[in-house]
Biopython code that builds the backbone (N, CA, C, O; Angstrom):
import numpy as np
from Bio.PDB.StructureBuilder import StructureBuilder

atoms = [
    (1, "UNK", "N", (0.822, -1.194, 0.000)),
    (1, "UNK", "CA", (0.000, 0.000, 0.000)),
    (1, "UNK", "C", (0.864, 1.254, 0.000)),
    (1, "UNK", "O", (0.357, 2.352, -0.232)),
    (2, "UNK", "N", (2.153, 1.109, 0.256)),
    (2, "UNK", "CA", (3.032, 2.265, 0.302)),
    (2, "UNK", "C", (3.350, 2.833, -1.069)),
    (2, "UNK", "O", (3.754, 3.992, -1.166)),
    (3, "UNK", "N", (3.180, 2.053, -2.138)),
    (3, "UNK", "CA", (3.512, 2.533, -3.470)),
    (3, "UNK", "C", (2.310, 3.138, -4.202)),
    (3, "UNK", "O", (2.474, 3.691, -5.289)),
    (4, "UNK", "N", (1.118, 3.043, -3.630)),
    (4, "UNK", "CA", (-0.075, 3.545, -4.297)),
    (4, "UNK", "C", (-0.042, 5.067, -4.397)),
    (4, "UNK", "O", (-0.352, 5.618, -5.453)),
    (5, "UNK", "N", (0.324, 5.748, -3.331)),
    (5, "UNK", "CA", (0.344, 7.204, -3.349)),
    (5, "UNK", "C", (1.345, 7.763, -4.364)),
    (5, "UNK", "O", (0.986, 8.675, -5.109)),
    (6, "UNK", "N", (2.594, 7.256, -4.430)),
    (6, "UNK", "CA", (3.506, 7.755, -5.474)),
    (6, "UNK", "C", (3.006, 7.446, -6.885)),
    (6, "UNK", "O", (3.222, 8.238, -7.803)),
    (7, "UNK", "N", (2.346, 6.312, -7.066)),
    (7, "UNK", "CA", (1.804, 5.981, -8.387)),
    (7, "UNK", "C", (0.684, 6.943, -8.770)),
    (7, "UNK", "O", (0.572, 7.337, -9.931)),
    (8, "UNK", "N", (-0.151, 7.325, -7.793)),
    (8, "UNK", "CA", (-1.215, 8.286, -8.078)),
    (8, "UNK", "C", (-0.631, 9.627, -8.490)),
    (8, "UNK", "O", (-1.111, 10.260, -9.431)),
    (9, "UNK", "N", (0.417, 10.061, -7.777)),
    (9, "UNK", "CA", (1.040, 11.330, -8.122)),
    (9, "UNK", "C", (1.700, 11.257, -9.493)),
    (9, "UNK", "O", (1.622, 12.208, -10.270)),
    (10, "UNK", "N", (2.344, 10.146, -9.793)),
    (10, "UNK", "CA", (2.996, 10.002, -11.096)),
    (10, "UNK", "C", (1.965, 9.987, -12.219)),
    (10, "UNK", "O", (2.157, 10.620, -13.257)),
    (11, "UNK", "N", (0.868, 9.258, -12.005)),
    (11, "UNK", "CA", (-0.189, 9.223, -13.013)),
    (11, "UNK", "C", (-0.818, 10.601, -13.189)),
    (11, "UNK", "O", (-1.123, 11.003, -14.312)),
    (12, "UNK", "N", (-1.012, 11.315, -12.107)),
    (12, "UNK", "CA", (-1.551, 12.673, -12.191)),
    (12, "UNK", "C", (-0.616, 13.581, -12.976)),
    (12, "UNK", "O", (-1.074, 14.379, -13.794)),
    (13, "UNK", "N", (0.676, 13.472, -12.739)),
    (13, "UNK", "CA", (1.644, 14.300, -13.461)),
    (13, "UNK", "C", (1.665, 13.955, -14.943)),
    (13, "UNK", "O", (1.738, 14.852, -15.783)),
    (14, "UNK", "N", (1.602, 12.674, -15.276)),
    (14, "UNK", "CA", (1.598, 12.264, -16.678)),
    (14, "UNK", "C", (0.349, 12.765, -17.384)),
    (14, "UNK", "O", (0.431, 13.287, -18.496)),
    (15, "UNK", "N", (-0.802, 12.613, -16.753)),
    (15, "UNK", "CA", (-2.055, 13.073, -17.351)),
    (15, "UNK", "C", (-2.039, 14.586, -17.518)),
    (15, "UNK", "O", (-2.503, 15.099, -18.536)),
    (16, "UNK", "N", (-1.512, 15.303, -16.535)),
    (16, "UNK", "CA", (-1.431, 16.766, -16.641)),
    (16, "UNK", "C", (-0.537, 17.182, -17.804)),
    (16, "UNK", "O", (-0.867, 18.121, -18.529)),
    (17, "UNK", "N", (0.580, 16.502, -17.991)),
    (17, "UNK", "CA", (1.468, 16.827, -19.115)),
    (17, "UNK", "C", (0.795, 16.530, -20.452)),
    (17, "UNK", "O", (0.918, 17.313, -21.394)),
    (18, "UNK", "N", (0.092, 15.419, -20.539)),
    (18, "UNK", "CA", (-0.604, 15.093, -21.783)),
    (18, "UNK", "C", (-1.704, 16.099, -22.096)),
    (18, "UNK", "O", (-1.881, 16.486, -23.251)),
    (19, "UNK", "N", (-2.430, 16.519, -21.092)),
    (19, "UNK", "CA", (-3.481, 17.517, -21.308)),
    (19, "UNK", "C", (-2.868, 18.849, -21.721)),
    (19, "UNK", "O", (-3.414, 19.540, -22.582)),
    (20, "UNK", "N", (-1.739, 19.216, -21.117)),
    (20, "UNK", "CA", (-1.077, 20.471, -21.494)),
    (20, "UNK", "C", (-0.586, 20.412, -22.936)),
    (20, "UNK", "O", (-0.709, 21.393, -23.670)),
    (21, "UNK", "N", (-0.034, 19.278, -23.351)),
    (21, "UNK", "CA", (0.406, 19.128, -24.738)),
    (21, "UNK", "C", (-0.774, 19.200, -25.702)),
    (21, "UNK", "O", (-0.677, 19.812, -26.765)),
    (22, "UNK", "N", (-1.882, 18.576, -25.329)),
    (22, "UNK", "CA", (-3.072, 18.618, -26.177)),
    (22, "UNK", "C", (-3.609, 20.047, -26.281)),
    (22, "UNK", "O", (-3.976, 20.490, -27.370)),
    (23, "UNK", "N", (-3.657, 20.759, -25.177)),
    (23, "UNK", "CA", (-4.144, 22.139, -25.198)),
    (23, "UNK", "C", (-3.232, 23.022, -26.047)),
    (23, "UNK", "O", (-3.709, 23.860, -26.812)),
    (24, "UNK", "N", (-1.934, 22.833, -25.911)),
    (24, "UNK", "CA", (-0.997, 23.599, -26.740)),
    (24, "UNK", "C", (-1.168, 23.300, -28.216)),
    (24, "UNK", "O", (-1.116, 24.207, -29.047)),
    (25, "UNK", "N", (-1.373, 22.029, -28.549)),
    (25, "UNK", "CA", (-1.608, 21.666, -29.944)),
    (25, "UNK", "C", (-2.884, 22.267, -30.491)),
    (25, "UNK", "O", (-2.920, 22.717, -31.636)),
    (26, "UNK", "N", (-3.938, 22.280, -29.678)),
    (26, "UNK", "CA", (-5.193, 22.891, -30.120)),
    (26, "UNK", "C", (-5.036, 24.396, -30.333)),
    (26, "UNK", "O", (-5.559, 24.948, -31.301)),
    (27, "UNK", "N", (-4.323, 25.048, -29.440)),
    (27, "UNK", "CA", (-4.126, 26.493, -29.576)),
    (27, "UNK", "C", (-3.299, 26.798, -30.822)),
    (27, "UNK", "O", (-3.652, 27.685, -31.600)),
    (28, "UNK", "N", (-2.204, 26.071, -31.013)),
    (28, "UNK", "CA", (-1.376, 26.313, -32.190)),
    (28, "UNK", "C", (-2.118, 25.965, -33.478)),
    (28, "UNK", "O", (-1.990, 26.672, -34.478)),
    (29, "UNK", "N", (-2.891, 24.881, -33.458)),
    (29, "UNK", "CA", (-3.654, 24.503, -34.647)),
    (29, "UNK", "C", (-4.708, 25.527, -35.007)),
    (29, "UNK", "O", (-4.862, 25.875, -36.178)),
    (30, "UNK", "N", (-5.439, 26.015, -34.013)),
    (30, "UNK", "CA", (-6.460, 27.021, -34.305)),
    (30, "UNK", "C", (-5.812, 28.325, -34.774)),
    (30, "UNK", "O", (-6.375, 29.027, -35.614)),
    (31, "UNK", "N", (-4.644, 28.651, -34.241)),
    (31, "UNK", "CA", (-3.930, 29.848, -34.702)),
    (31, "UNK", "C", (-3.533, 29.692, -36.163)),
    (31, "UNK", "O", (-3.668, 30.639, -36.937)),
    (32, "UNK", "N", (-3.049, 28.528, -36.552)),
    (32, "UNK", "CA", (-2.665, 28.300, -37.944)),
    (32, "UNK", "C", (-3.876, 28.393, -38.874)),
    (32, "UNK", "O", (-3.776, 28.949, -39.967)),
    (33, "UNK", "N", (-5.013, 27.853, -38.445)),
    (33, "UNK", "CA", (-6.214, 27.905, -39.275)),
    (33, "UNK", "C", (-6.682, 29.343, -39.457)),
    (33, "UNK", "O", (-7.021, 29.746, -40.570)),
    (34, "UNK", "N", (-6.704, 30.123, -38.377)),
    (34, "UNK", "CA", (-7.126, 31.521, -38.469)),
    (34, "UNK", "C", (-6.146, 32.310, -39.337)),
    (34, "UNK", "O", (-6.563, 33.139, -40.145)),
    (35, "UNK", "N", (-4.853, 32.057, -39.173)),
    (35, "UNK", "CA", (-3.854, 32.750, -39.981)),
    (35, "UNK", "C", (-4.041, 32.422, -41.455)),
    (35, "UNK", "O", (-3.971, 33.322, -42.292)),
    (36, "UNK", "N", (-4.275, 31.166, -41.792)),
    (36, "UNK", "CA", (-4.512, 30.769, -43.177)),
    (36, "UNK", "C", (-5.764, 31.442, -43.726)),
    (36, "UNK", "O", (-5.753, 31.960, -44.843)),
    (37, "UNK", "N", (-6.845, 31.437, -42.947)),
    (37, "UNK", "CA", (-8.106, 32.030, -43.389)),
    (37, "UNK", "C", (-7.939, 33.520, -43.667)),
    (37, "UNK", "O", (-8.404, 34.011, -44.696)),
    (38, "UNK", "N", (-7.288, 34.236, -42.774)),
    (38, "UNK", "CA", (-7.092, 35.669, -42.980)),
    (38, "UNK", "C", (-6.144, 35.947, -44.139)),
    (38, "UNK", "O", (-6.297, 36.955, -44.829)),
    (39, "UNK", "N", (-5.171, 35.075, -44.365)),
    (39, "UNK", "CA", (-4.268, 35.229, -45.511)),
    (39, "UNK", "C", (-5.043, 35.062, -46.820)),
    (39, "UNK", "O", (-4.843, 35.829, -47.762)),
    (40, "UNK", "N", (-5.925, 34.063, -46.879)),
    (40, "UNK", "CA", (-6.741, 33.859, -48.080)),
    (40, "UNK", "C", (-7.658, 35.055, -48.300)),
    (40, "UNK", "O", (-7.798, 35.522, -49.430)),
    (41, "UNK", "N", (-8.283, 35.556, -47.242)),
    (41, "UNK", "CA", (-9.167, 36.719, -47.371)),
    (41, "UNK", "C", (-8.380, 37.931, -47.849)),
    (41, "UNK", "O", (-8.847, 38.675, -48.711)),
    (42, "UNK", "N", (-7.198, 38.134, -47.298)),
    (42, "UNK", "CA", (-6.368, 39.263, -47.713)),
    (42, "UNK", "C", (-5.993, 39.150, -49.186)),
    (42, "UNK", "O", (-6.047, 40.138, -49.918)),
    (43, "UNK", "N", (-5.613, 37.955, -49.623)),
    (43, "UNK", "CA", (-5.282, 37.753, -51.035)),
    (43, "UNK", "C", (-6.487, 37.994, -51.936)),
    (43, "UNK", "O", (-6.352, 38.546, -53.028)),
    (44, "UNK", "N", (-7.661, 37.579, -51.479)),
    (44, "UNK", "CA", (-8.863, 37.782, -52.292)),
    (44, "UNK", "C", (-9.239, 39.258, -52.376)),
    (44, "UNK", "O", (-9.679, 39.720, -53.429)),
    (45, "UNK", "N", (-9.074, 39.999, -51.291)),
    (45, "UNK", "CA", (-9.454, 41.417, -51.287)),
    (45, "UNK", "C", (-8.600, 42.208, -52.277)),
    (45, "UNK", "O", (-9.117, 43.078, -52.978)),
    (46, "UNK", "N", (-7.322, 41.919, -52.342)),
    (46, "UNK", "CA", (-6.429, 42.683, -53.226)),
    (46, "UNK", "C", (-6.331, 42.079, -54.617)),
    (46, "UNK", "O", (-5.543, 42.552, -55.436)),
    (47, "UNK", "N", (-7.116, 41.041, -54.906)),
    (47, "UNK", "CA", (-6.980, 40.343, -56.188)),
    (47, "UNK", "C", (-7.551, 41.114, -57.369)),
    (47, "UNK", "O", (-7.104, 40.921, -58.500)),
    (48, "UNK", "N", (-8.518, 41.974, -57.134)),
    (48, "UNK", "CA", (-9.073, 42.686, -58.276)),
    (48, "UNK", "C", (-10.344, 43.415, -57.911)),
    (48, "UNK", "O", (-10.625, 43.651, -56.736)),
    (49, "UNK", "N", (-11.115, 43.774, -58.933)),
    (49, "UNK", "CA", (-12.305, 44.585, -58.676)),
    (49, "UNK", "C", (-13.376, 43.882, -57.846)),
    (49, "UNK", "O", (-14.058, 44.540, -57.061)),
    (50, "UNK", "N", (-13.541, 42.604, -57.990)),
    (50, "UNK", "CA", (-14.561, 41.906, -57.209)),
    (50, "UNK", "C", (-13.991, 41.194, -56.003)),
    (50, "UNK", "O", (-14.599, 40.255, -55.486)),
    (51, "UNK", "N", (-12.825, 41.633, -55.549)),
    (51, "UNK", "CA", (-12.121, 40.932, -54.482)),
    (51, "UNK", "C", (-12.857, 40.898, -53.169)),
    (51, "UNK", "O", (-12.838, 39.886, -52.469)),
    (52, "UNK", "N", (-13.511, 41.997, -52.823)),
    (52, "UNK", "CA", (-14.237, 42.022, -51.554)),
    (52, "UNK", "C", (-15.420, 41.069, -51.576)),
    (52, "UNK", "O", (-15.732, 40.434, -50.569)),
    (53, "UNK", "N", (-16.070, 40.969, -52.711)),
    (53, "UNK", "CA", (-17.178, 40.025, -52.833)),
    (53, "UNK", "C", (-16.676, 38.581, -52.746)),
    (53, "UNK", "O", (-17.308, 37.734, -52.116)),
    (54, "UNK", "N", (-15.542, 38.313, -53.382)),
    (54, "UNK", "CA", (-14.959, 36.972, -53.298)),
    (54, "UNK", "C", (-14.533, 36.637, -51.867)),
    (54, "UNK", "O", (-14.706, 35.509, -51.404)),
    (55, "UNK", "N", (-13.979, 37.624, -51.181)),
    (55, "UNK", "CA", (-13.571, 37.399, -49.788)),
    (55, "UNK", "C", (-14.785, 37.111, -48.925)),
    (55, "UNK", "O", (-14.749, 36.220, -48.077)),
    (56, "UNK", "N", (-15.865, 37.862, -49.135)),
    (56, "UNK", "CA", (-17.090, 37.601, -48.384)),
    (56, "UNK", "C", (-17.642, 36.212, -48.691)),
    (56, "UNK", "O", (-18.074, 35.497, -47.787)),
    (57, "UNK", "N", (-17.626, 35.831, -49.970)),
    (57, "UNK", "CA", (-18.114, 34.503, -50.355)),
    (57, "UNK", "C", (-17.248, 33.405, -49.736)),
    (57, "UNK", "O", (-17.761, 32.362, -49.332)),
    (58, "UNK", "N", (-15.929, 33.639, -49.663)),
    (58, "UNK", "CA", (-15.052, 32.651, -49.032)),
    (58, "UNK", "C", (-15.368, 32.512, -47.547)),
    (58, "UNK", "O", (-15.459, 31.400, -47.028)),
    (59, "UNK", "N", (-15.535, 33.641, -46.866)),
    (59, "UNK", "CA", (-15.861, 33.572, -45.436)),
    (59, "UNK", "C", (-17.201, 32.892, -45.207)),
    (59, "UNK", "O", (-17.359, 32.129, -44.254)),
    (60, "UNK", "N", (-18.155, 33.163, -46.068)),
    (60, "UNK", "CA", (-19.463, 32.527, -45.952)),
    (60, "UNK", "C", (-19.354, 31.026, -46.212)),
    (60, "UNK", "O", (-19.933, 30.223, -45.481)),
    (61, "UNK", "N", (-18.610, 30.649, -47.257)),
    (61, "UNK", "CA", (-18.434, 29.232, -47.573)),
    (61, "UNK", "C", (-17.630, 28.509, -46.494)),
    (61, "UNK", "O", (-17.769, 27.297, -46.325)),
    (62, "UNK", "N", (-16.806, 29.231, -45.777)),
    (62, "UNK", "CA", (-16.025, 28.648, -44.685)),
    (62, "UNK", "C", (-16.884, 28.490, -43.432)),
    (62, "UNK", "O", (-16.802, 27.471, -42.746)),
    (63, "UNK", "N", (-17.702, 29.490, -43.136)),
    (63, "UNK", "CA", (-18.435, 29.505, -41.868)),
    (63, "UNK", "C", (-19.697, 28.659, -41.891)),
    (63, "UNK", "O", (-20.039, 28.049, -40.878)),
    (64, "UNK", "N", (-20.390, 28.604, -43.001)),
    (64, "UNK", "CA", (-21.668, 27.885, -43.040)),
    (64, "UNK", "C", (-21.537, 26.389, -42.748)),
    (64, "UNK", "O", (-22.282, 25.880, -41.910)),
    (65, "UNK", "N", (-20.626, 25.661, -43.399)),
    (65, "UNK", "CA", (-20.524, 24.226, -43.068)),
    (65, "UNK", "C", (-20.084, 23.971, -41.635)),
    (65, "UNK", "O", (-20.559, 23.033, -40.995)),
    (66, "UNK", "N", (-19.178, 24.800, -41.130)),
    (66, "UNK", "CA", (-18.702, 24.616, -39.759)),
    (66, "UNK", "C", (-19.831, 24.854, -38.758)),
    (66, "UNK", "O", (-19.991, 24.093, -37.804)),
    (67, "UNK", "N", (-20.603, 25.902, -38.975)),
    (67, "UNK", "CA", (-21.708, 26.181, -38.055)),
    (67, "UNK", "C", (-22.817, 25.151, -38.196)),
    (67, "UNK", "O", (-23.480, 24.823, -37.212)),
    (68, "UNK", "N", (-23.031, 24.633, -39.406)),
    (68, "UNK", "CA", (-24.040, 23.597, -39.606)),
    (68, "UNK", "C", (-23.663, 22.315, -38.865)),
    (68, "UNK", "O", (-24.511, 21.698, -38.220)),
    (69, "UNK", "N", (-22.398, 21.915, -38.956)),
    (69, "UNK", "CA", (-21.935, 20.718, -38.249)),
    (69, "UNK", "C", (-22.045, 20.913, -36.742)),
    (69, "UNK", "O", (-22.478, 20.004, -36.035)),
    (70, "UNK", "N", (-21.658, 22.092, -36.239)),
    (70, "UNK", "CA", (-21.748, 22.317, -34.800)),
    (70, "UNK", "C", (-23.205, 22.342, -34.337)),
    (70, "UNK", "O", (-23.514, 21.852, -33.251)),
    (71, "UNK", "N", (-24.095, 22.902, -35.139)),
    (71, "UNK", "CA", (-25.513, 22.902, -34.773)),
    (71, "UNK", "C", (-26.073, 21.486, -34.755)),
    (71, "UNK", "O", (-26.865, 21.147, -33.876)),
    (72, "UNK", "N", (-25.670, 20.657, -35.713)),
    (72, "UNK", "CA", (-26.126, 19.262, -35.714)),
    (72, "UNK", "C", (-25.597, 18.505, -34.503)),
    (72, "UNK", "O", (-26.325, 17.723, -33.892)),
    (73, "UNK", "N", (-24.338, 18.732, -34.153)),
    (73, "UNK", "CA", (-23.763, 18.052, -32.994)),
    (73, "UNK", "C", (-24.484, 18.440, -31.712)),
    (73, "UNK", "O", (-24.777, 17.582, -30.879)),
    (74, "UNK", "N", (-24.770, 19.724, -31.549)),
    (74, "UNK", "CA", (-25.448, 20.162, -30.329)),
    (74, "UNK", "C", (-26.891, 19.679, -30.318)),
    (74, "UNK", "O", (-27.417, 19.333, -29.260)),
    (75, "UNK", "N", (-27.532, 19.652, -31.470)),
    (75, "UNK", "CA", (-28.940, 19.260, -31.517)),
    (75, "UNK", "C", (-29.134, 17.767, -31.291)),
    (75, "UNK", "O", (-30.020, 17.365, -30.537)),
    (76, "UNK", "N", (-28.316, 16.943, -31.937)),
    (76, "UNK", "CA", (-28.578, 15.502, -31.932)),
    (76, "UNK", "C", (-27.625, 14.679, -31.075)),
    (76, "UNK", "O", (-28.022, 13.637, -30.553)),
    (77, "UNK", "N", (-26.389, 15.114, -30.918)),
    (77, "UNK", "CA", (-25.409, 14.299, -30.194)),
    (77, "UNK", "C", (-25.345, 14.689, -28.724)),
    (77, "UNK", "O", (-25.428, 13.825, -27.851)),
    (78, "UNK", "N", (-25.197, 15.976, -28.443)),
    (78, "UNK", "CA", (-25.031, 16.436, -27.057)),
    (78, "UNK", "C", (-25.871, 17.679, -26.806)),
    (78, "UNK", "O", (-25.330, 18.784, -26.788)),
    (79, "UNK", "N", (-27.173, 17.531, -26.613)),
    (79, "UNK", "CA", (-28.003, 18.706, -26.386)),
    (79, "UNK", "C", (-27.653, 19.467, -25.111)),
    (79, "UNK", "O", (-27.909, 20.667, -25.015)),
    (80, "UNK", "N", (-27.073, 18.781, -24.136)),
    (80, "UNK", "CA", (-26.700, 19.462, -22.898)),
    (80, "UNK", "C", (-25.525, 20.419, -23.098)),
    (80, "UNK", "O", (-25.206, 21.194, -22.196)),
    (81, "UNK", "N", (-24.879, 20.380, -24.259)),
    (81, "UNK", "CA", (-23.759, 21.279, -24.534)),
    (81, "UNK", "C", (-24.211, 22.583, -25.176)),
    (81, "UNK", "O", (-23.374, 23.407, -25.545)),
    (82, "UNK", "N", (-25.506, 22.785, -25.316)),
    (82, "UNK", "CA", (-26.003, 23.949, -26.015)),
    (82, "UNK", "C", (-26.036, 25.230, -25.202)),
    (82, "UNK", "O", (-26.133, 26.310, -25.784)),
    (83, "UNK", "N", (-25.961, 25.155, -23.915)),
    (83, "UNK", "CA", (-26.058, 26.367, -23.098)),
    (83, "UNK", "C", (-24.715, 26.849, -22.614)),
    (83, "UNK", "O", (-23.667, 26.335, -23.004)),
    (84, "UNK", "N", (-24.767, 27.843, -21.759)),
    (84, "UNK", "CA", (-23.535, 28.425, -21.238)),
    (84, "UNK", "C", (-22.930, 27.586, -20.122)),
    (84, "UNK", "O", (-21.721, 27.635, -19.897)),
    (85, "UNK", "N", (-23.754, 26.819, -19.425)),
    (85, "UNK", "CA", (-23.276, 25.998, -18.326)),
    (85, "UNK", "C", (-23.474, 26.634, -16.967)),
    (85, "UNK", "O", (-23.322, 25.962, -15.947)),
    (86, "UNK", "N", (-23.809, 27.904, -16.926)),
    (86, "UNK", "CA", (-23.982, 28.590, -15.646)),
    (86, "UNK", "C", (-25.174, 28.038, -14.865)),
    (86, "UNK", "O", (-25.036, 27.826, -13.661)),
    (87, "UNK", "N", (-26.342, 27.792, -15.481)),
    (87, "UNK", "CA", (-27.434, 27.195, -14.697)),
    (87, "UNK", "C", (-27.085, 25.814, -14.150)),
    (87, "UNK", "O", (-27.502, 25.456, -13.048)),
    (88, "UNK", "N", (-26.315, 25.032, -14.924)),
    (88, "UNK", "CA", (-25.908, 23.713, -14.444)),
    (88, "UNK", "C", (-24.988, 23.826, -13.235)),
    (88, "UNK", "O", (-25.114, 23.061, -12.280)),
    (89, "UNK", "N", (-24.070, 24.775, -13.278)),
    (89, "UNK", "CA", (-23.165, 24.981, -12.142)),
    (89, "UNK", "C", (-23.952, 25.409, -10.908)),
    (89, "UNK", "O", (-23.693, 24.919, -9.809)),
    (90, "UNK", "N", (-24.907, 26.317, -11.078)),
    (90, "UNK", "CA", (-25.725, 26.760, -9.948)),
    (90, "UNK", "C", (-26.514, 25.596, -9.363)),
    (90, "UNK", "O", (-26.585, 25.447, -8.144)),
    (91, "UNK", "N", (-27.103, 24.776, -10.217)),
    (91, "UNK", "CA", (-27.875, 23.634, -9.735)),
    (91, "UNK", "C", (-26.975, 22.647, -9.005)),
    (91, "UNK", "O", (-27.357, 22.119, -7.960)),
    (92, "UNK", "N", (-25.791, 22.393, -9.539)),
    (92, "UNK", "CA", (-24.862, 21.456, -8.898)),
    (92, "UNK", "C", (-24.423, 21.981, -7.538)),
    (92, "UNK", "O", (-24.331, 21.220, -6.574)),
    (93, "UNK", "N", (-24.152, 23.277, -7.458)),
    (93, "UNK", "CA", (-23.723, 23.848, -6.180)),
    (93, "UNK", "C", (-24.849, 23.860, -5.156)),
    (93, "UNK", "O", (-24.594, 23.907, -3.953)),
    (94, "UNK", "N", (-26.094, 23.819, -5.625)),
    (94, "UNK", "CA", (-27.232, 23.735, -4.716)),
    (94, "UNK", "C", (-27.583, 22.299, -4.348)),
    (94, "UNK", "O", (-28.551, 22.058, -3.627)),
    (95, "UNK", "N", (-26.802, 21.350, -4.840)),
    (95, "UNK", "CA", (-26.992, 19.961, -4.448)),
    (95, "UNK", "C", (-27.890, 19.151, -5.347)),
    (95, "UNK", "O", (-28.300, 18.055, -4.964)),
    (96, "UNK", "N", (-28.211, 19.638, -6.519)),
    (96, "UNK", "CA", (-29.078, 18.900, -7.431)),
    (96, "UNK", "C", (-28.210, 18.043, -8.336)),
    (96, "UNK", "O", (-27.264, 18.537, -8.950)),
    (97, "UNK", "N", (-28.532, 16.764, -8.417)),
    (97, "UNK", "CA", (-27.772, 15.858, -9.262)),
    (97, "UNK", "C", (-28.378, 15.838, -10.662)),
    (97, "UNK", "O", (-29.566, 15.566, -10.836)),
    (98, "UNK", "N", (-27.545, 16.131, -11.651)),
    (98, "UNK", "CA", (-27.998, 16.124, -13.042)),
    (98, "UNK", "C", (-27.092, 15.214, -13.845)),
    (98, "UNK", "O", (-25.919, 15.530, -14.039)),
    (99, "UNK", "N", (-27.615, 14.083, -14.318)),
    (99, "UNK", "CA", (-26.762, 13.218, -15.142)),
    (99, "UNK", "C", (-26.438, 13.896, -16.478)),
    (99, "UNK", "O", (-27.262, 14.632, -17.019)),
    (100, "UNK", "N", (-25.274, 13.653, -16.989)),
    (100, "UNK", "CA", (-24.779, 14.193, -18.266)),
    (100, "UNK", "C", (-24.540, 15.696, -18.228)),
    (100, "UNK", "O", (-24.368, 16.297, -19.288)),
    (101, "UNK", "N", (-24.520, 16.324, -17.080)),
    (101, "UNK", "CA", (-24.329, 17.765, -17.026)),
    (101, "UNK", "C", (-22.865, 18.152, -17.225)),
    (101, "UNK", "O", (-22.583, 19.181, -17.840)),
    (102, "UNK", "N", (-21.941, 17.359, -16.724)),
    (102, "UNK", "CA", (-20.540, 17.726, -16.796)),
    (102, "UNK", "C", (-19.715, 16.679, -17.539)),
    (102, "UNK", "O", (-18.599, 16.357, -17.131)),
    (103, "UNK", "N", (-20.260, 16.155, -18.617)),
    (103, "UNK", "CA", (-19.511, 15.157, -19.395)),
    (103, "UNK", "C", (-19.014, 15.728, -20.666)),
    (103, "UNK", "O", (-18.364, 15.030, -21.444)),
]
sb = StructureBuilder()
sb.init_structure("model")
sb.init_model(0)
sb.init_chain("A")
sb.init_seg("    ")
for serial, (resi, resn, name, xyz) in enumerate(atoms, 1):
    if name == "N":
        sb.init_residue(resn, " ", resi, " ")
    sb.init_atom(name, np.array(xyz, "f"), 0.0, 1.0, " ", f" {name:<3s}", serial, name[0])
structure = sb.get_structure()
């Protein structure tokens, strides 16, 4: 039983490092995507007379599928993810048990 506590700490440290690496990868990946998107928009704006319209069409074509997929996910896969989470936190702090609230 003496080795359980060091193993828990080691596992906690490993999981924390993995989560930090994942968070860093997500931040860097989203930064690269935004940088690419703004670069394409900038190139479209300066491309010619209809550049602003093309840039708007690109942003629309980029945003519509992404928002459609996220709306489908919230509607059909995880409806509990649709809100801000503040009412769930208040209910939990008041002692109300809600399954699937924090998953």
